[in-house]
Phi, psi and omega in degrees: 000130182285163178297319179297318178297318178296320179295319179295319178296319178297319179296319177301316178295318180298320181280353178083023181243154169219176188281354181263007174058028185293345182271003186237152180283162183286346184263021178290163175256130178232132179219136176272131186228141173266128179292119180250350178301131185306323183260008182072205179259062176274193192309305185295309179295327177295317178295320178296318179301312181296319180301317179289317181300323182291345178285345184253148178284338183297152172281141182230131175227152174235147178226136172220129179054038177081002180257120180262136177226159176290124181286358177250021179234114179300315180301316179300313181297319180296328180293342178289337182050050183275105179270170176305133181094348178292149176258126178233157173254126176257124181238126182231133183218117177158185186295332181244032186297323180298311181295319180297315181301314181300312183291318182289325177298322178301319181293315180297328181269002176077018182291329183272009181297000000 
């Protein structure tokens, strides 16, 4: 197991997530998205994503290459190293999940640039 893989697993445990989604309800919205933002999900777009995610009551998670992170954590998002063209899963669960999905998807697709 590589050091990066170990760090990602530790972060998943720290954030309270695991790969079987046991912390989320069955009526969540999940969508696979290709990162179209020119710089990927680096510092500025990751911070923008978190800022928007925090406006919603819904739980937000992102997954890349089987690693799930809290969508309201800049550090978590940065550990995904999601470059332009990367495929991520956006998962939103809560009372305002539809609105959250629409706004967060815009950031991942680079619409708000």
